[in-house]
N, C-alpha and C positions, 0 to 999 in steps of 0.2 A: 789790076790783077782781078778778073773776074770770078766768082764762086767756082767753077768747075777748076778753072788753073790752079785758084788757091788749094782745092782740095786736092789736086793731081801733085801741086809740088809737096804738100805734106802726107801724101801716101809714099811719093819718092824719097822723101827723108826718113820716113819712117822705114820702109825698107832698107836702106842705104844703113841705118843705125842699127837696126837687127842684125844684119850679114855683119856689119862692123863687131859688134858686141860678140860674134861667134869666134871671130879671130882667124877665119879663113882669108883674110887679106894682108894679114901679117907681111908675108914674105914679099908682097906684089900690089902697092897703093894704086897702079893704074886702072886695077878693077874697081877699086871704090870711084876713081875721079870717073870711067865710063859711068857707072851707075848713078852718080849722081847727077851727070849732066846730059844723060838720056833718057827723055820719056819714054817711057816703057809702055804704057797705054796706048801711043801711036801703033806699036805692033800687035796690039791686042784688040782686035775690029768687035770682035764679040767671040763668045765660047757660050759651052753646055754647061747644065750643071744638072745633078739627078735631082727630080722631085718625086713625091709619090705618084704613082704612073705614067712616069713618063720623064723627057728632058723638059727644061727652060732653058732658052735663049736669053742670054743677058748682053746685052751691048748698048754703046755711046748714044746712038740716037733713038733710044727707046722713050717714047714721048712721058711714062712715067718714072717720075723723080727718085723712085725708090728702088726701082729696078737699075737706074742708071746707078747710083751710089753702090748697089752692091757690086755691079760690075767693076765699077770703079775700084772697088776694094780686091775685088780677086784679080785684076791685073797686076796689082801690087804683093798679091799674097806670096 
């Protein structure tokens, strides 16, 4: 598993853990299973965040590793 794949798996596990701790899946564990299996970042190729003076696009293919890491964190936020 590459660095990116490992980071994505950790982010997905963190999201699942956070939602699970909230108790919202208590009535239907199928949601937990779906969130645990489906890589969310595949459905978020890019998004925009507000920055002073405008917006910044964050996306997986960004050549800057710091912005790629921010994109991944945001995809699982």
